[in-house]
C-alpha positions in Angstrom: 0.1 0.0 0.0 0.9 3.8 -0.4 1.0 3.9 3.4 3.5 1.1 3.8 5.8 2.4 0.8 5.9 5.9 2.6 6.7 4.5 6.2 9.4 2.3 4.5 10.9 5.2 2.9 11.0 7.2 6.3 12.5 4.1 8.0 15.4 3.8 5.2 16.0 7.6 5.6 16.4 7.2 9.3 18.7 4.1 9.0 20.8 5.8 6.4 20.8 9.4 6.8 24.3 9.7 8.0 25.5 7.8 4.8 23.7 9.9 2.5 24.5 13.3 4.1 28.0 12.6 5.0 29.5 9.7 3.2 27.9 10.5 0.0 28.4 14.1 0.5 24.8 15.1 -0.1 24.6 17.4 2.9 25.6 20.2 0.9 22.4 19.8 -1.1 19.9 18.2 1.2 18.8 19.6 4.6 18.9 17.3 7.5 15.9 15.8 9.0 12.8 14.6 7.4 9.4 16.1 7.4 6.0 14.3 6.6 2.2 15.1 6.7 0.0 12.3 7.8 -3.6 13.2 6.8 -7.0 11.6 6.4 -10.2 11.1 8.4 -10.0 10.4 12.2 -9.5 6.7 13.2 -7.5 5.7 10.2 -4.4 4.8 12.1 -2.1 7.9 11.9 -1.1 7.8 15.5 -0.6 4.1 15.5 1.5 4.3 12.5 3.9 6.8 14.1 4.0 4.5 17.1 4.9 1.7 14.7 7.6 3.8 13.1 9.2 4.6 16.3 9.3 0.9 17.1 10.9 -0.2 14.0 13.5 2.5 13.9 14.0 2.3 17.7 13.5 5.9 18.4 11.3 7.6 20.9 8.1 9.1 19.6 7.5 12.8 21.6 3.7 13.6 20.9 3.4 17.4 21.3 0.3 18.4 23.1 -0.6 21.6 21.3 -3.0 22.8 23.9 0.3 23.2 26.4 2.3 24.8 23.6 -0.1 27.3 22.2 -0.4 30.4 24.4 -2.8 33.5 24.2 0.1 35.6 25.1 2.2 37.2 22.6 5.5 35.6 22.3 4.9 32.7 24.7 4.0 30.2 21.9 7.5 30.7 20.3 9.2 30.4 23.7 7.3 26.9 24.5 8.2 25.9 20.7 11.7 27.0 21.5 12.1 24.9 24.4 10.6 21.8 22.7 13.0 21.9 19.6 16.0 22.7 21.8 15.1 19.8 24.1 14.4 17.3 21.2 17.4 18.4 19.0 19.9 16.0 19.9 17.8 13.2 21.3 16.7 11.6 18.1 13.2 11.9 18.8 10.4 11.6 16.3 8.3 14.7 16.9 4.7 14.1 16.4 2.3 17.0 16.2 -1.2 15.3 16.3 -4.3 17.3 15.3 -1.7 19.8 13.8 -4.4 22.1 12.3 -4.3 24.3 15.5 -0.8 25.5 15.0 -0.1 24.7 11.4 -3.2 26.2 9.9 -3.2 28.6 7.0 -2.1 32.0 7.5 -4.7 35.0 7.5 -4.3 37.6 5.2 -6.2 40.1 7.6 -4.5 43.2 9.2 -5.6 42.8 12.8 -3.1 42.4 15.6 -4.4 38.8 16.2 -3.7 37.9 12.6 -0.2 39.2 12.5 0.4 37.5 15.9 -0.8 34.1 14.6 1.2 34.6 11.3 4.2 35.3 13.4 3.9 32.0 15.2 3.4 29.9 12.1 6.5 31.7 10.4 8.6 30.7 13.9 7.3 27.3 13.6 8.1 26.8 10.0 11.7 27.9 10.4 12.1 25.5 13.5 10.5 22.5 11.8 12.7 23.2 8.7 15.8 23.3 10.9 15.1 20.2 13.1 17.5 17.4 12.4 15.2 14.6 13.1 11.9 13.3 12.0 8.8 15.6 12.3 5.4 14.1 11.5 2.2 16.2 11.4 -1.3 14.7 11.6 -4.4 16.3 10.3 -7.7 15.5 9.1 -7.7 17.6 6.1 -4.6 18.7 3.9 -6.1 21.7 2.9 -6.1 23.0 6.6 -2.4 23.1 6.5 -0.6 26.1 5.3 1.0 25.6 1.8 4.3 27.0 3.0 4.6 24.0 5.2 3.1 21.6 2.5 6.2 22.8 0.1 8.8 21.8 2.6 7.7 18.3 3.3 9.4 15.3 2.1 6.2 13.2 2.0 2.3 13.6 2.4 0.7 10.2 3.2 -3.0 9.9 2.7 -4.7 7.5 5.3 -8.0 6.5 3.7 -11.0 4.8 5.2 -10.7 1.0 4.9 -12.6 -0.5 1.6 -15.2 -2.9 1.8 -12.9 -5.9 1.8 -10.8 -4.7 4.4 -14.0 -3.8 6.4 -15.2 -7.2 6.3 -11.8 -8.6 7.2 -11.7 -6.4 10.4 -15.3 -7.2 11.5 -14.4 -10.9 11.2 -11.0 -10.4 12.8 -12.2 -8.5 15.8 -15.4 -10.2 16.4 -13.6 -13.7 16.1 -14.5 -14.7 19.9 -18.1 -14.1 19.7 -21.2 -15.8 18.3 -21.9 -13.5 15.5 -24.6 -15.6 13.7 -27.0 -12.8 13.7 -24.6 -10.6 11.8 -24.1 -10.5 8.0 -20.6 -8.9 8.0 -20.6 -8.7 4.2 -24.1 -6.9 4.2 -22.7 -4.5 6.9 -19.5 -3.8 5.0 -21.8 -3.0 2.1 -23.9 -0.5 4.0 -21.5 1.2 6.5 -18.3 2.8 5.8 -16.5 3.2 9.1 -12.8 3.9 9.8 -10.6 1.3 11.6 -11.0 3.3 14.8 -14.8 3.2 14.4 -14.8 -0.6 14.1 -12.9 -0.9 17.2 -15.5 1.4 19.2 -18.4 -0.8 17.7 -16.5 -3.9 19.1 -16.4 -2.2 22.7 -19.9 -1.2 22.6 -21.1 -4.8 21.4 -18.7 -6.3 24.2 -20.3 -4.4 26.8 -23.8 -5.3 25.6 -22.8 -8.9 25.6 -21.5 -8.8 29.1 -24.6 -7.0 30.3 -26.7 -10.0 28.6 -24.3 -12.5 30.4 -23.5 -14.3 26.9 -20.7 -13.9 24.1 -23.3 -13.4 21.6 -23.5 -10.0 19.5 -27.3 -9.3 18.8 -28.0 -7.5 15.7 -29.7 -4.4 17.1 -26.7 -3.9 19.5 -24.3 -4.0 16.5 -26.4 -1.6 14.6 -26.6 0.7 17.3 -22.9 0.9 17.7 -22.5 1.6 14.3 -25.1 4.3 14.3 -23.1 6.1 17.2 -19.8 5.7 15.2 -21.5 7.2 12.0 -22.9 9.9 14.0 -19.4 10.8 15.5 -17.7 10.5 12.1 -20.5 12.9 10.5 -22.0 10.1 8.6 -25.6 9.1 8.5 -27.2 5.6 8.9 
């Protein structure tokens, strides 16, 4: 898949950056580090993939909590970011900005002091991301939410789609393997309902609670459909 290919590309870079930059002498042309955008609907595995990449490359993933970085006070956000990047600089961390739209969003062309303040934060962040010598991954639900100036500086942009029909069937069958699901037609459910991987897991949780309440490992059709309805509502869809 395209996601697997992109992860392999990042992994190969991480393992061979010194060779490429120093031994092969490409450091005079290429910037250190690697920058990637993961985008797609919620629950499609962006965070899980970052964790997997950290495990494969033997690097710690540092998830940036944007609520603790972004400040309403002028200059504070830049100070917080400076501390973060200084701390990460030589630790070989994978810096992961989840729900990155809050900080990496499109700059406003308005002339208010708030607009100028926000644009100043984005410009500062852009510089620090570009200068970071490790791997930076941004996660967003929509690529269009991210400032185009960032997009130009990314080495890769990886789209995480919702699972297709066949994958949905496979996931339903795998996750519900330990239950009596004779009331459920997974092929029919996969045709009717387009859920993300995270949504499927949440339906499993809901159905397991219902089964425990009923005292038997049986998934009732009405419970299954109610769980799916709840997820579709959260994901902005309809039943």
